[in-house]
N, C-alpha and C positions, 0 to 999 in steps of 0.2 A: 504494500500500500504506500502511496505517496500523496503529498499535498503540493499543489502549485500555488505559488505566491507571486503576484506581479509587483514589481518595485520600479520606481523611477531610476534607481541606481543600485544594483545589487552589490557592487563593490564596497559601498559605504557600510552596508550591513555586515558583509563578510569580514571587514576590518574590525568589527566590534565583537564578534562571537567566535569561540573556538569551534572548529568544524573539520570534517574530513571530506574531501571531494569524492564524489561517486565516480565509479569507473565503468566503462562499457567495453566489451570485447568487439573488435572489428576484425573478423577472421581470427588470426592468432595474435593480433596486436592489441595491447591494452591502451585505451585512450581515456582521457578525462571526459566525463559526462558533461555536456554543455551547460547544464543548470543544476544538477543534483548535488546535494550535500547530505551528510549525516551529522547529527548533533550528539549521537551516542557512540560508544566505543564499537568499532568494527575493525576487523583485521585490515591493516593498511601499511604502506611503505612510509616510514617516517621521513625519508629524504624528499619524497614527492608530495607527501600528505594526501595520497590517493588510495582509496580502498583497493584491496587486492582481490576482491570478489566482484564479479560482474553485477551490475545493479539488478538484473532480473533474478539471478541466483540469490542475491542479498534479500530481495523481496520474498522469495520462497522460504528463506531462513528467518523471516519476520523482522528484518531490519527495516526501520522506518526512514524513508528518504524524503527530503524537502527539495522541491524544484523552485529555485529562486530565479524568476524570469525578469530580465530587463524590459521594461515597458516605457519607452520614451514618451508615450502619450500622456502619462501622468505629469511630466515636466511642464506641460502646457496648461495645467490646471493650478490655479493660484491658492485655493483654499478648500477645506472640507465643505464649506457652504456651496461653493461653485460646483464641486463634484456632485453633491446631493441634488442641486438644481438641475444639472445636466442629466442626471439619472431619472429625474421625474418628468422630463419633457417627453411628450409623445413623439416617437420616431416618424420621420417622413419616409415611409417604406418605398414609395414610388421613386425616390432618388436612387435607390439601388440599381435601377434600370439604366441609369446614366453611367456609361463606361468610365468617363473621367472621374466622376464622384466616387464610384466603386473602387477605382484604382488607388484612392487615397486612404482606404480603410484597412485597418489592421486585420490580419487573418484571412481576409477574403479578396485582397487586392489583385491577386493573380488568378482568381477564379470567377471572373465576370460571366463566362459562358454558363457556368453552373448556376450562378445567381439569376441570370436571365431566364434560364430554363425553368428553375424552380419558383422564382418570384416570391420569396418569403415575405410575409406581412405580419409577423408576430415573433416574439422572442422564441416561442416553442418551435416554430418552423425554421427560424434562423439557426437554432441549436441543431436541428435535424440536418440542415444543409451543411453545417460545419462538420458533422459526422460523415455525411455523404462524400465530402472532399477526401476523406481518408480511404485507402485502398480496400479495406474490408467491407465497406458499405457502398462503394461506387456503383455497384450493380443496381442500387435503388434509384439512381438518377432518372428522373422523368416519370416515375411511378406516382400514383395518387398519394396524397398526404395520409389517407387512411391506411393504405398498404405499407407506406414507409413507417408509420407509427407502430405497426405490429411487429416490425423486425429491427428497427434501427438501434435499439438499446440492448439487443441480445448479443452477448459476447461471442465472437467467432471462435470456433473450436480448432481452426487450423493455424492459429498464431499470427494471422495477418494483422497489420497495424490498424487499430480502430481508436475512436475517441470515446472515452467514458462519458456517460450522461452528464455528470457533474462538471467535467471539463467543457463540454459543449455548451452548457448553459452559462458557465462563467465567461467563456469567450463570446457568446452571443451578447451578453450584457456589455462586454467591452467594445464590441463592434457598434452597438447602439450608442454607447458613450462617445465613441469616435464620430459617429454620424451626427449626433447632437452638437458636439463641439464644433465640427465643421460648419454646421448650419448657423450656429450662433456667431461664428467668426465672419460668415458671409453677410450677415445682417448689418 
């Protein structure tokens, strides 16, 4: 199990907390996981401060990983009040069909054709689209929302990459935040 946390600057937090960097195997090569850290003891190399167990195996062994993600979008928001205001604005869903507008949005900027095909008009549908972007659920592209909803959150059994429901909804809210911020800046 892991938790994703979006931060304006992950390096500032990492400088304040003792941690061990997560590791992923790429073939036979050990690489630092792009965002994962452990706050608890895990076998690690003290010279590199990197775990010696692949993050997937570590999860199977019940090690708890945090993914600290840099999200520059937050640097454009000046206060908690502004953040809350932007999150309460109703999204202008029709703007997703504007390729230029869509290209400015976090997580979906490179997926305009999927957005155009699916035309999400709610957080729920946008979360499902974010899951469809991943390989394990791409086969649902173009199906009815009812058909998608029946299958989208079922974990694949073949190990293909998929998006968990919690991640999809968190990212959908982030996309809406980005949409609303762009709309406010345009006004």
